[in-house]
MARLUMVO-810688 format. One line per field, with one value per residue (C-alpha): residue in three letters; x, y, z negated; residue number from 1. Coordinates in nm, 3 decimals. Example, Ala and Ser with C-alpha at 12.3 -4.5 7.8 and 13.67 -1.06 7.14 Angstrom:
<sites>
residu = [ALA:SER]
east = [1.230:1.367]
north = [-0.450:-0.106]
up = [-0.780:-0.714]
num = [1:2]
</sites>
This chain:
<sites>
residu = [MET:LYS:ALA:ASN:ASP:LEU:ARG:ASP:LEU:THR:VAL:GLU:GLU:LEU:LEU:LYS:LYS:LYS:LYS:ASP:ALA:LYS:GLU:GLU:VAL:PHE:ASN:LEU:ARG:PHE:GLN:HIS:SER:THR:GLY:GLN:LEU:ASP:ASN:VAL:ALA:ARG:MET:LYS:ILE:VAL:ARG:ARG:ASP:VAL:ALA:ARG:ILE:GLU:THR:ILE:ILE:ARG:GLU:LYS:GLU:LEU:LYS:ASN:ARG:GLY]
east = [9.483:9.819:9.948:10.283:10.108:9.903:10.208:10.343:10.038:9.996:9.747:9.516:9.516:9.449:9.156:9.014:9.051:8.889:8.593:8.550:8.571:8.316:8.079:8.130:8.053:7.732:7.631:7.711:7.506:7.217:7.240:7.257:6.946:6.751:6.871:7.070:7.419:7.574:7.919:7.867:8.238:8.313:8.168:8.430:8.712:8.612:8.565:8.914:9.048:8.890:9.052:9.386:9.367:9.274:9.568:9.815:9.674:9.726:10.082:10.159:10.008:10.222:10.532:10.482:10.418:10.714]
north = [9.471:9.412:9.644:9.686:9.803:10.052:10.195:10.309:10.532:10.891:10.990:11.139:10.814:10.618:10.844:10.786:10.407:10.427:10.620:10.367:10.073:10.226:10.274:9.910:9.802:10.005:9.849:9.499:9.554:9.679:9.375:9.145:9.295:9.255:8.899:8.973:8.912:8.583:8.615:8.715:8.670:8.974:9.198:9.074:9.123:9.480:9.574:9.447:9.649:9.963:9.891:9.824:10.155:10.345:10.188:10.290:10.644:10.664:10.531:10.802:11.071:10.959:10.939:11.294:11.430:11.264]
up = [-8.658:-8.812:-9.081:-8.904:-8.588:-8.787:-8.963:-8.626:-8.568:-8.681:-8.949:-8.686:-8.489:-8.808:-8.894:-8.546:-8.583:-8.927:-8.787:-8.505:-8.745:-8.982:-8.689:-8.595:-8.953:-8.941:-8.610:-8.734:-9.049:-8.837:-8.608:-8.908:-9.065:-8.742:-8.692:-8.377:-8.517:-8.410:-8.567:-8.930:-9.006:-8.788:-9.062:-9.308:-9.059:-8.975:-9.343:-9.415:-9.122:-9.270:-9.607:-9.439:-9.251:-9.569:-9.752:-9.483:-9.473:-9.850:-9.816:-9.561:-9.788:-10.081:-9.863:-9.735:-10.083:-10.250]
num = [1:2:3:4:5:6:7:8:9:10:11:12:13:14:15:16:17:18:19:20:21:22:23:24:25:26:27:28:29:30:31:32:33:34:35:36:37:38:39:40:41:42:43:44:45:46:47:48:49:50:51:52:53:54:55:56:57:58:59:60:61:62:63:64:65:66]
</sites>
């Protein structure tokens, strides 16, 4: 996900994407622990997506407050 694409979304849509990404991280960690995960790099990508979404949510909160 690109940050510019995420900035166009509403806070509700961002929260939904964050929830989905966190579920994917959980599933990837579970697959990794059972030895079923082929692409370990995907975990890093999804974790960064979660952080990117949280950052944009925070930016929107600060923008609305100030």
